[in-house]
mmJSON file of the N, C-alpha and C atoms, coordinates in Angstrom:
{"data_MODEL":{"atom_site":{
"group_PDB":["ATOM","ATOM","ATOM","ATOM","ATOM","ATOM","ATOM","ATOM","ATOM","ATOM","ATOM","ATOM","ATOM","ATOM","ATOM","ATOM","ATOM","ATOM","ATOM","ATOM","ATOM","ATOM","ATOM","ATOM","ATOM","ATOM","ATOM","ATOM","ATOM","ATOM","ATOM","ATOM","ATOM","ATOM","ATOM","ATOM","ATOM","ATOM","ATOM","ATOM","ATOM","ATOM","ATOM","ATOM","ATOM","ATOM","ATOM","ATOM","ATOM","ATOM","ATOM","ATOM","ATOM","ATOM","ATOM","ATOM","ATOM","ATOM","ATOM","ATOM","ATOM","ATOM","ATOM","ATOM","ATOM","ATOM","ATOM","ATOM","ATOM","ATOM","ATOM","ATOM","ATOM","ATOM","ATOM","ATOM","ATOM","ATOM","ATOM","ATOM","ATOM","ATOM","ATOM","ATOM","ATOM","ATOM","ATOM","ATOM","ATOM","ATOM","ATOM","ATOM","ATOM","ATOM","ATOM","ATOM","ATOM","ATOM","ATOM","ATOM","ATOM","ATOM","ATOM","ATOM","ATOM","ATOM","ATOM","ATOM","ATOM","ATOM","ATOM","ATOM","ATOM","ATOM","ATOM","ATOM","ATOM","ATOM","ATOM","ATOM","ATOM","ATOM","ATOM","ATOM","ATOM","ATOM","ATOM","ATOM","ATOM","ATOM","ATOM","ATOM","ATOM","ATOM","ATOM","ATOM","ATOM","ATOM","ATOM","ATOM","ATOM","ATOM","ATOM","ATOM","ATOM","ATOM","ATOM","ATOM","ATOM","ATOM","ATOM","ATOM","ATOM","ATOM","ATOM","ATOM","ATOM","ATOM","ATOM","ATOM","ATOM","ATOM","ATOM","ATOM","ATOM","ATOM","ATOM","ATOM","ATOM","ATOM","ATOM","ATOM","ATOM","ATOM","ATOM","ATOM","ATOM","ATOM","ATOM","ATOM","ATOM","ATOM","ATOM","ATOM","ATOM","ATOM","ATOM","ATOM","ATOM","ATOM","ATOM","ATOM","ATOM","ATOM","ATOM"],
"id":[1,2,3,4,5,6,7,8,9,10,11,12,13,14,15,16,17,18,19,20,21,22,23,24,25,26,27,28,29,30,31,32,33,34,35,36,37,38,39,40,41,42,43,44,45,46,47,48,49,50,51,52,53,54,55,56,57,58,59,60,61,62,63,64,65,66,67,68,69,70,71,72,73,74,75,76,77,78,79,80,81,82,83,84,85,86,87,88,89,90,91,92,93,94,95,96,97,98,99,100,101,102,103,104,105,106,107,108,109,110,111,112,113,114,115,116,117,118,119,120,121,122,123,124,125,126,127,128,129,130,131,132,133,134,135,136,137,138,139,140,141,142,143,144,145,146,147,148,149,150,151,152,153,154,155,156,157,158,159,160,161,162,163,164,165,166,167,168,169,170,171,172,173,174,175,176,177,178,179,180,181,182,183,184,185,186,187,188,189,190,191,192,193,194,195],
"type_symbol":["N","C","C","N","C","C","N","C","C","N","C","C","N","C","C","N","C","C","N","C","C","N","C","C","N","C","C","N","C","C","N","C","C","N","C","C","N","C","C","N","C","C","N","C","C","N","C","C","N","C","C","N","C","C","N","C","C","N","C","C","N","C","C","N","C","C","N","C","C","N","C","C","N","C","C","N","C","C","N","C","C","N","C","C","N","C","C","N","C","C","N","C","C","N","C","C","N","C","C","N","C","C","N","C","C","N","C","C","N","C","C","N","C","C","N","C","C","N","C","C","N","C","C","N","C","C","N","C","C","N","C","C","N","C","C","N","C","C","N","C","C","N","C","C","N","C","C","N","C","C","N","C","C","N","C","C","N","C","C","N","C","C","N","C","C","N","C","C","N","C","C","N","C","C","N","C","C","N","C","C","N","C","C","N","C","C","N","C","C","N","C","C","N","C","C"],
"label_atom_id":["N","CA","C","N","CA","C","N","CA","C","N","CA","C","N","CA","C","N","CA","C","N","CA","C","N","CA","C","N","CA","C","N","CA","C","N","CA","C","N","CA","C","N","CA","C","N","CA","C","N","CA","C","N","CA","C","N","CA","C","N","CA","C","N","CA","C","N","CA","C","N","CA","C","N","CA","C","N","CA","C","N","CA","C","N","CA","C","N","CA","C","N","CA","C","N","CA","C","N","CA","C","N","CA","C","N","CA","C","N","CA","C","N","CA","C","N","CA","C","N","CA","C","N","CA","C","N","CA","C","N","CA","C","N","CA","C","N","CA","C","N","CA","C","N","CA","C","N","CA","C","N","CA","C","N","CA","C","N","CA","C","N","CA","C","N","CA","C","N","CA","C","N","CA","C","N","CA","C","N","CA","C","N","CA","C","N","CA","C","N","CA","C","N","CA","C","N","CA","C","N","CA","C","N","CA","C","N","CA","C","N","CA","C","N","CA","C","N","CA","C","N","CA","C","N","CA","C"],
"label_alt_id":[null,null,null,null,null,null,null,null,null,null,null,null,null,null,null,null,null,null,null,null,null,null,null,null,null,null,null,null,null,null,null,null,null,null,null,null,null,null,null,null,null,null,null,null,null,null,null,null,null,null,null,null,null,null,null,null,null,null,null,null,null,null,null,null,null,null,null,null,null,null,null,null,null,null,null,null,null,null,null,null,null,null,null,null,null,null,null,null,null,null,null,null,null,null,null,null,null,null,null,null,null,null,null,null,null,null,null,null,null,null,null,null,null,null,null,null,null,null,null,null,null,null,null,null,null,null,null,null,null,null,null,null,null,null,null,null,null,null,null,null,null,null,null,null,null,null,null,null,null,null,null,null,null,null,null,null,null,null,null,null,null,null,null,null,null,null,null,null,null,null,null,null,null,null,null,null,null,null,null,null,null,null,null,null,null,null,null,null,null,null,null,null,null,null,null],
"label_comp_id":["MET","MET","MET","GLY","GLY","GLY","ASN","ASN","ASN","TYR","TYR","TYR","THR","THR","THR","LYS","LYS","LYS","LYS","LYS","LYS","TRP","TRP","TRP","LEU","LEU","LEU","SER","SER","SER","ASN","ASN","ASN","TRP","TRP","TRP","MET","MET","MET","LYS","LYS","LYS","LYS","LYS","LYS","GLN","GLN","GLN","ASN","ASN","ASN","ILE","ILE","ILE","LEU","LEU","LEU","GLU","GLU","GLU","GLY","GLY","GLY","ILE","ILE","ILE","ILE","ILE","ILE","ALA","ALA","ALA","GLU","GLU","GLU","VAL","VAL","VAL","LEU","LEU","LEU","GLU","GLU","GLU","ILE","ILE","ILE","PRO","PRO","PRO","PRO","PRO","PRO","GLU","GLU","GLU","ASP","ASP","ASP","LEU","LEU","LEU","SER","SER","SER","ALA","ALA","ALA","GLU","GLU","GLU","THR","THR","THR","GLU","GLU","GLU","LYS","LYS","LYS","LYS","LYS","LYS","LEU","LEU","LEU","ASP","ASP","ASP","ALA","ALA","ALA","ASP","ASP","ASP","ASP","ASP","ASP","LEU","LEU","LEU","LEU","LEU","LEU","ARG","ARG","ARG","LEU","LEU","LEU","CYS","CYS","CYS","ALA","ALA","ALA","TYR","TYR","TYR","LEU","LEU","LEU","HIS","HIS","HIS","ILE","ILE","ILE","ARG","ARG","ARG","PRO","PRO","PRO","GLU","GLU","GLU","LEU","LEU","LEU","ILE","ILE","ILE","PRO","PRO","PRO","LEU","LEU","LEU","GLU","GLU","GLU","PHE","PHE","PHE"],
"label_asym_id":["A","A","A","A","A","A","A","A","A","A","A","A","A","A","A","A","A","A","A","A","A","A","A","A","A","A","A","A","A","A","A","A","A","A","A","A","A","A","A","A","A","A","A","A","A","A","A","A","A","A","A","A","A","A","A","A","A","A","A","A","A","A","A","A","A","A","A","A","A","A","A","A","A","A","A","A","A","A","A","A","A","A","A","A","A","A","A","A","A","A","A","A","A","A","A","A","A","A","A","A","A","A","A","A","A","A","A","A","A","A","A","A","A","A","A","A","A","A","A","A","A","A","A","A","A","A","A","A","A","A","A","A","A","A","A","A","A","A","A","A","A","A","A","A","A","A","A","A","A","A","A","A","A","A","A","A","A","A","A","A","A","A","A","A","A","A","A","A","A","A","A","A","A","A","A","A","A","A","A","A","A","A","A","A","A","A","A","A","A","A","A","A","A","A","A"],
"label_entity_id":["1","1","1","1","1","1","1","1","1","1","1","1","1","1","1","1","1","1","1","1","1","1","1","1","1","1","1","1","1","1","1","1","1","1","1","1","1","1","1","1","1","1","1","1","1","1","1","1","1","1","1","1","1","1","1","1","1","1","1","1","1","1","1","1","1","1","1","1","1","1","1","1","1","1","1","1","1","1","1","1","1","1","1","1","1","1","1","1","1","1","1","1","1","1","1","1","1","1","1","1","1","1","1","1","1","1","1","1","1","1","1","1","1","1","1","1","1","1","1","1","1","1","1","1","1","1","1","1","1","1","1","1","1","1","1","1","1","1","1","1","1","1","1","1","1","1","1","1","1","1","1","1","1","1","1","1","1","1","1","1","1","1","1","1","1","1","1","1","1","1","1","1","1","1","1","1","1","1","1","1","1","1","1","1","1","1","1","1","1","1","1","1","1","1","1"],
"label_seq_id":[1,1,1,2,2,2,3,3,3,4,4,4,5,5,5,6,6,6,7,7,7,8,8,8,9,9,9,10,10,10,11,11,11,12,12,12,13,13,13,14,14,14,15,15,15,16,16,16,17,17,17,18,18,18,19,19,19,20,20,20,21,21,21,22,22,22,23,23,23,24,24,24,25,25,25,26,26,26,27,27,27,28,28,28,29,29,29,30,30,30,31,31,31,32,32,32,33,33,33,34,34,34,35,35,35,36,36,36,37,37,37,38,38,38,39,39,39,40,40,40,41,41,41,42,42,42,43,43,43,44,44,44,45,45,45,46,46,46,47,47,47,48,48,48,49,49,49,50,50,50,51,51,51,52,52,52,53,53,53,54,54,54,55,55,55,56,56,56,57,57,57,58,58,58,59,59,59,60,60,60,61,61,61,62,62,62,63,63,63,64,64,64,65,65,65],
"pdbx_PDB_ins_code":[null,null,null,null,null,null,null,null,null,null,null,null,null,null,null,null,null,null,null,null,null,null,null,null,null,null,null,null,null,null,null,null,null,null,null,null,null,null,null,null,null,null,null,null,null,null,null,null,null,null,null,null,null,null,null,null,null,null,null,null,null,null,null,null,null,null,null,null,null,null,null,null,null,null,null,null,null,null,null,null,null,null,null,null,null,null,null,null,null,null,null,null,null,null,null,null,null,null,null,null,null,null,null,null,null,null,null,null,null,null,null,null,null,null,null,null,null,null,null,null,null,null,null,null,null,null,null,null,null,null,null,null,null,null,null,null,null,null,null,null,null,null,null,null,null,null,null,null,null,null,null,null,null,null,null,null,null,null,null,null,null,null,null,null,null,null,null,null,null,null,null,null,null,null,null,null,null,null,null,null,null,null,null,null,null,null,null,null,null,null,null,null,null,null,null],
"Cartn_x":[-16.257,-16.169,-16.275,-16.604,-16.831,-15.56,-15.754,-14.639,-13.795,-14.412,-13.654,-12.568,-12.907,-11.945,-10.79,-11.101,-10.049,-9.158,-9.72,-8.914,-7.986,-8.513,-7.701,-6.553,-6.86,-5.823,-4.812,-5.277,-4.381,-3.425,-3.95,-3.096,-2.104,-2.549,-1.661,-0.535,-0.87,0.151,1.141,0.667,1.567,2.539,2.043,2.918,3.972,3.629,4.551,5.398,5.225,5.931,5.648,4.389,3.944,3.138,3.522,2.847,1.603,0.5,-0.76,-0.637,0.123,0.283,0.934,1.92,2.592,1.641,0.912,-0.056,-1.114,-1.6,-2.619,-2.094,-0.845,-0.26,-0.076,0.457,0.705,-0.6,-1.615,-2.881,-3.871,-3.486,-4.35,-5.699,-5.601,-6.771,-6.633,-7.676,-7.566,-7.115,-6.138,-5.613,-6.688,-7.707,-8.767,-9.58,-9.575,-10.268,-9.533,-8.222,-7.427,-7.314,-7.46,-7.281,-8.414,-8.037,-9.029,-9.704,-9.162,-9.715,-10.794,-11.089,-12.159,-13.357,-14.505,-15.724,-15.932,-15.088,-15.227,-14.976,-15.879,-15.78,-14.882,-14.231,-13.389,-14.278,-14.362,-15.254,-14.611,-15.406,-14.959,-13.823,-13.884,-12.835,-11.494,-11.507,-10.278,-9.778,-10.691,-10.289,-9.576,-10.129,-9.506,-8.162,-8.052,-6.761,-5.728,-6.165,-5.281,-4.806,-5.733,-5.378,-4.415,-4.669,-3.783,-2.385,-2.307,-1.011,-0.242,-0.962,-0.335,-0.202,-0.713,-0.684,-1.452,-2.64,-3.538,-4.772,-5.144,-6.38,-7.539,-8.448,-9.519,-10.394,-10.546,-11.392,-10.736,-9.458,-8.767,-8.788,-9.359,-9.507,-10.571,-10.21,-11.176,-12.411,-13.519,-14.768,-14.866,-14.061,-14.071,-12.647,-12.395,-11.095,-11.003],
"Cartn_y":[21.409,21.925,23.434,23.993,25.422,26.247,27.526,28.448,28.513,28.304,28.321,27.256,26.057,24.952,25.3,25.879,26.276,27.34,28.289,29.33,28.72,27.798,27.168,26.383,25.592,24.818,25.727,26.803,27.748,28.375,28.795,29.361,28.331,27.096,26.03,25.789,25.746,25.523,26.688,27.921,29.076,28.983,28.587,28.447,27.364,26.343,25.246,25.49,26.668,27.028,26.043,25.643,24.748,25.577,25.493,26.28,25.559,26.291,25.717,25.203,25.909,25.513,24.154,23.871,22.567,21.47,21.71,20.723,20.463,21.522,21.375,20.51,20.712,19.934,18.468,18.225,16.853,16.076,16.701,16.019,16.149,16.915,17.152,17.75,18.749,19.518,20.901,21.436,22.783,23.793,24.645,25.601,26.492,26.855,27.708,26.977,25.647,24.887,24.986,25.194,25.281,26.704,27.678,29.067,29.521,30.101,30.608,31.861,32.457,33.699,33.503,32.263,32.015,31.436,31.563,31.016,29.554,29.031,27.646,26.722,25.768,24.886,23.685,23.218,22.031,20.843,19.867,18.749,17.808,16.952,16.094,15.165,14.621,13.725,14.457,15.664,16.448,16.853,17.175,17.518,16.343,15.158,13.983,13.657,13.794,13.557,14.584,15.836,16.899,16.628,16.275,15.977,14.788,13.754,12.59,12.987,13.782,14.202,15.052,15.928,16.83,16.212,15.012,14.314,15.1,15.568,16.277,15.407,15.171,14.432,15.411,15.14,16.109,16.42,15.473,15.74,16.726,17.017,17.976,19.4,19.577,20.932,21.631,22.734,23.403,23.891,23.963,24.405,25.911,26.633,28.095,28.605,29.771,30.425,31.073],
"Cartn_z":[5.187,6.533,6.492,7.605,7.663,7.545,7.37,7.216,8.486,9.648,10.908,10.9,10.45,10.414,9.481,8.341,7.4,8.018,8.744,9.383,10.436,11.226,12.257,11.62,10.588,9.91,9.228,8.627,7.974,8.987,10.132,11.187,11.699,11.873,12.354,11.351,10.052,9.028,8.981,9.143,9.16,10.323,11.506,12.672,12.459,11.675,11.404,10.15,9.527,8.291,7.158,7.043,5.981,4.984,3.719,2.689,2.175,2.115,1.632,0.207,-0.623,-2.019,-2.171,-1.333,-1.394,-0.939,0.136,0.631,-0.437,-1.067,-2.112,-3.253,-3.624,-4.716,-4.327,-3.15,-2.703,-2.553,-1.939,-1.681,-2.823,-3.854,-5.012,-4.602,-3.742,-3.302,-3.931,-4.542,-5.116,-4.053,-4.375,-3.387,-2.766,-3.553,-2.99,-1.924,-1.947,-0.903,0.43,0.389,1.616,2.146,1.273,1.671,2.583,3.709,4.664,4.149,3.096,2.581,1.528,1.175,0.217,0.957,0.358,0.955,0.582,-0.312,-0.744,0.443,0.632,1.785,1.499,2.53,2.472,2.822,1.9,2.197,3.219,3.816,4.915,4.496,3.283,2.811,2.732,2.173,2.075,3.453,4.362,5.727,6.381,6.242,6.866,6.234,4.908,4.252,4.708,4.832,5.293,6.722,7.587,8.976,9.054,8.281,8.279,7.813,6.761,6.232,7.239,7.956,8.921,10.312,10.494,11.79,12.855,12.45,13.365,13.556,14.799,15.056,14.898,13.947,13.668,14.874,15.765,16.939,17.903,17.717,18.582,18.039,16.85,16.319,17.162,17.803,18.695,17.939,18.63,18.02,17.911,18.687,18.658,18.779,18.139,18.266,19.604],
"occupancy":[1.0,1.0,1.0,1.0,1.0,1.0,1.0,1.0,1.0,1.0,1.0,1.0,1.0,1.0,1.0,1.0,1.0,1.0,1.0,1.0,1.0,1.0,1.0,1.0,1.0,1.0,1.0,1.0,1.0,1.0,1.0,1.0,1.0,1.0,1.0,1.0,1.0,1.0,1.0,1.0,1.0,1.0,1.0,1.0,1.0,1.0,1.0,1.0,1.0,1.0,1.0,1.0,1.0,1.0,1.0,1.0,1.0,1.0,1.0,1.0,1.0,1.0,1.0,1.0,1.0,1.0,1.0,1.0,1.0,1.0,1.0,1.0,1.0,1.0,1.0,1.0,1.0,1.0,1.0,1.0,1.0,1.0,1.0,1.0,1.0,1.0,1.0,1.0,1.0,1.0,1.0,1.0,1.0,1.0,1.0,1.0,1.0,1.0,1.0,1.0,1.0,1.0,1.0,1.0,1.0,1.0,1.0,1.0,1.0,1.0,1.0,1.0,1.0,1.0,1.0,1.0,1.0,1.0,1.0,1.0,1.0,1.0,1.0,1.0,1.0,1.0,1.0,1.0,1.0,1.0,1.0,1.0,1.0,1.0,1.0,1.0,1.0,1.0,1.0,1.0,1.0,1.0,1.0,1.0,1.0,1.0,1.0,1.0,1.0,1.0,1.0,1.0,1.0,1.0,1.0,1.0,1.0,1.0,1.0,1.0,1.0,1.0,1.0,1.0,1.0,1.0,1.0,1.0,1.0,1.0,1.0,1.0,1.0,1.0,1.0,1.0,1.0,1.0,1.0,1.0,1.0,1.0,1.0,1.0,1.0,1.0,1.0,1.0,1.0,1.0,1.0,1.0,1.0,1.0,1.0],
"B_iso_or_equiv":[0.0,0.0,0.0,0.0,0.0,0.0,0.0,0.0,0.0,0.0,0.0,0.0,0.0,0.0,0.0,0.0,0.0,0.0,0.0,0.0,0.0,0.0,0.0,0.0,0.0,0.0,0.0,0.0,0.0,0.0,0.0,0.0,0.0,0.0,0.0,0.0,0.0,0.0,0.0,0.0,0.0,0.0,0.0,0.0,0.0,0.0,0.0,0.0,0.0,0.0,0.0,0.0,0.0,0.0,0.0,0.0,0.0,0.0,0.0,0.0,0.0,0.0,0.0,0.0,0.0,0.0,0.0,0.0,0.0,0.0,0.0,0.0,0.0,0.0,0.0,0.0,0.0,0.0,0.0,0.0,0.0,0.0,0.0,0.0,0.0,0.0,0.0,0.0,0.0,0.0,0.0,0.0,0.0,0.0,0.0,0.0,0.0,0.0,0.0,0.0,0.0,0.0,0.0,0.0,0.0,0.0,0.0,0.0,0.0,0.0,0.0,0.0,0.0,0.0,0.0,0.0,0.0,0.0,0.0,0.0,0.0,0.0,0.0,0.0,0.0,0.0,0.0,0.0,0.0,0.0,0.0,0.0,0.0,0.0,0.0,0.0,0.0,0.0,0.0,0.0,0.0,0.0,0.0,0.0,0.0,0.0,0.0,0.0,0.0,0.0,0.0,0.0,0.0,0.0,0.0,0.0,0.0,0.0,0.0,0.0,0.0,0.0,0.0,0.0,0.0,0.0,0.0,0.0,0.0,0.0,0.0,0.0,0.0,0.0,0.0,0.0,0.0,0.0,0.0,0.0,0.0,0.0,0.0,0.0,0.0,0.0,0.0,0.0,0.0,0.0,0.0,0.0,0.0,0.0,0.0],
"pdbx_formal_charge":[null,null,null,null,null,null,null,null,null,null,null,null,null,null,null,null,null,null,null,null,null,null,null,null,null,null,null,null,null,null,null,null,null,null,null,null,null,null,null,null,null,null,null,null,null,null,null,null,null,null,null,null,null,null,null,null,null,null,null,null,null,null,null,null,null,null,null,null,null,null,null,null,null,null,null,null,null,null,null,null,null,null,null,null,null,null,null,null,null,null,null,null,null,null,null,null,null,null,null,null,null,null,null,null,null,null,null,null,null,null,null,null,null,null,null,null,null,null,null,null,null,null,null,null,null,null,null,null,null,null,null,null,null,null,null,null,null,null,null,null,null,null,null,null,null,null,null,null,null,null,null,null,null,null,null,null,null,null,null,null,null,null,null,null,null,null,null,null,null,null,null,null,null,null,null,null,null,null,null,null,null,null,null,null,null,null,null,null,null,null,null,null,null,null,null],
"auth_seq_id":[1,1,1,2,2,2,3,3,3,4,4,4,5,5,5,6,6,6,7,7,7,8,8,8,9,9,9,10,10,10,11,11,11,12,12,12,13,13,13,14,14,14,15,15,15,16,16,16,17,17,17,18,18,18,19,19,19,20,20,20,21,21,21,22,22,22,23,23,23,24,24,24,25,25,25,26,26,26,27,27,27,28,28,28,29,29,29,30,30,30,31,31,31,32,32,32,33,33,33,34,34,34,35,35,35,36,36,36,37,37,37,38,38,38,39,39,39,40,40,40,41,41,41,42,42,42,43,43,43,44,44,44,45,45,45,46,46,46,47,47,47,48,48,48,49,49,49,50,50,50,51,51,51,52,52,52,53,53,53,54,54,54,55,55,55,56,56,56,57,57,57,58,58,58,59,59,59,60,60,60,61,61,61,62,62,62,63,63,63,64,64,64,65,65,65],
"auth_comp_id":["MET","MET","MET","GLY","GLY","GLY","ASN","ASN","ASN","TYR","TYR","TYR","THR","THR","THR","LYS","LYS","LYS","LYS","LYS","LYS","TRP","TRP","TRP","LEU","LEU","LEU","SER","SER","SER","ASN","ASN","ASN","TRP","TRP","TRP","MET","MET","MET","LYS","LYS","LYS","LYS","LYS","LYS","GLN","GLN","GLN","ASN","ASN","ASN","ILE","ILE","ILE","LEU","LEU","LEU","GLU","GLU","GLU","GLY","GLY","GLY","ILE","ILE","ILE","ILE","ILE","ILE","ALA","ALA","ALA","GLU","GLU","GLU","VAL","VAL","VAL","LEU","LEU","LEU","GLU","GLU","GLU","ILE","ILE","ILE","PRO","PRO","PRO","PRO","PRO","PRO","GLU","GLU","GLU","ASP","ASP","ASP","LEU","LEU","LEU","SER","SER","SER","ALA","ALA","ALA","GLU","GLU","GLU","THR","THR","THR","GLU","GLU","GLU","LYS","LYS","LYS","LYS","LYS","LYS","LEU","LEU","LEU","ASP","ASP","ASP","ALA","ALA","ALA","ASP","ASP","ASP","ASP","ASP","ASP","LEU","LEU","LEU","LEU","LEU","LEU","ARG","ARG","ARG","LEU","LEU","LEU","CYS","CYS","CYS","ALA","ALA","ALA","TYR","TYR","TYR","LEU","LEU","LEU","HIS","HIS","HIS","ILE","ILE","ILE","ARG","ARG","ARG","PRO","PRO","PRO","GLU","GLU","GLU","LEU","LEU","LEU","ILE","ILE","ILE","PRO","PRO","PRO","LEU","LEU","LEU","GLU","GLU","GLU","PHE","PHE","PHE"],
"auth_asym_id":["A","A","A","A","A","A","A","A","A","A","A","A","A","A","A","A","A","A","A","A","A","A","A","A","A","A","A","A","A","A","A","A","A","A","A","A","A","A","A","A","A","A","A","A","A","A","A","A","A","A","A","A","A","A","A","A","A","A","A","A","A","A","A","A","A","A","A","A","A","A","A","A","A","A","A","A","A","A","A","A","A","A","A","A","A","A","A","A","A","A","A","A","A","A","A","A","A","A","A","A","A","A","A","A","A","A","A","A","A","A","A","A","A","A","A","A","A","A","A","A","A","A","A","A","A","A","A","A","A","A","A","A","A","A","A","A","A","A","A","A","A","A","A","A","A","A","A","A","A","A","A","A","A","A","A","A","A","A","A","A","A","A","A","A","A","A","A","A","A","A","A","A","A","A","A","A","A","A","A","A","A","A","A","A","A","A","A","A","A","A","A","A","A","A","A"],
"auth_atom_id":["N","CA","C","N","CA","C","N","CA","C","N","CA","C","N","CA","C","N","CA","C","N","CA","C","N","CA","C","N","CA","C","N","CA","C","N","CA","C","N","CA","C","N","CA","C","N","CA","C","N","CA","C","N","CA","C","N","CA","C","N","CA","C","N","CA","C","N","CA","C","N","CA","C","N","CA","C","N","CA","C","N","CA","C","N","CA","C","N","CA","C","N","CA","C","N","CA","C","N","CA","C","N","CA","C","N","CA","C","N","CA","C","N","CA","C","N","CA","C","N","CA","C","N","CA","C","N","CA","C","N","CA","C","N","CA","C","N","CA","C","N","CA","C","N","CA","C","N","CA","C","N","CA","C","N","CA","C","N","CA","C","N","CA","C","N","CA","C","N","CA","C","N","CA","C","N","CA","C","N","CA","C","N","CA","C","N","CA","C","N","CA","C","N","CA","C","N","CA","C","N","CA","C","N","CA","C","N","CA","C","N","CA","C","N","CA","C","N","CA","C","N","CA","C","N","CA","C"],
"pdbx_PDB_model_num":[1,1,1,1,1,1,1,1,1,1,1,1,1,1,1,1,1,1,1,1,1,1,1,1,1,1,1,1,1,1,1,1,1,1,1,1,1,1,1,1,1,1,1,1,1,1,1,1,1,1,1,1,1,1,1,1,1,1,1,1,1,1,1,1,1,1,1,1,1,1,1,1,1,1,1,1,1,1,1,1,1,1,1,1,1,1,1,1,1,1,1,1,1,1,1,1,1,1,1,1,1,1,1,1,1,1,1,1,1,1,1,1,1,1,1,1,1,1,1,1,1,1,1,1,1,1,1,1,1,1,1,1,1,1,1,1,1,1,1,1,1,1,1,1,1,1,1,1,1,1,1,1,1,1,1,1,1,1,1,1,1,1,1,1,1,1,1,1,1,1,1,1,1,1,1,1,1,1,1,1,1,1,1,1,1,1,1,1,1,1,1,1,1,1,1]
}}}
């Protein structure tokens, strides 16, 4: 997924006081894939697993900030 999606998820996790490092460890996703500050893209499978874990419906992620 694009960098926009990672930024939105990163901001949402910060507001919820959820640490990216813990999510990366639990879901076994490389931390750089979750960080909004890297150019590495989050693949669709990891996005869906992340959304399921966080109880976020992916279709509700806005298309623009």
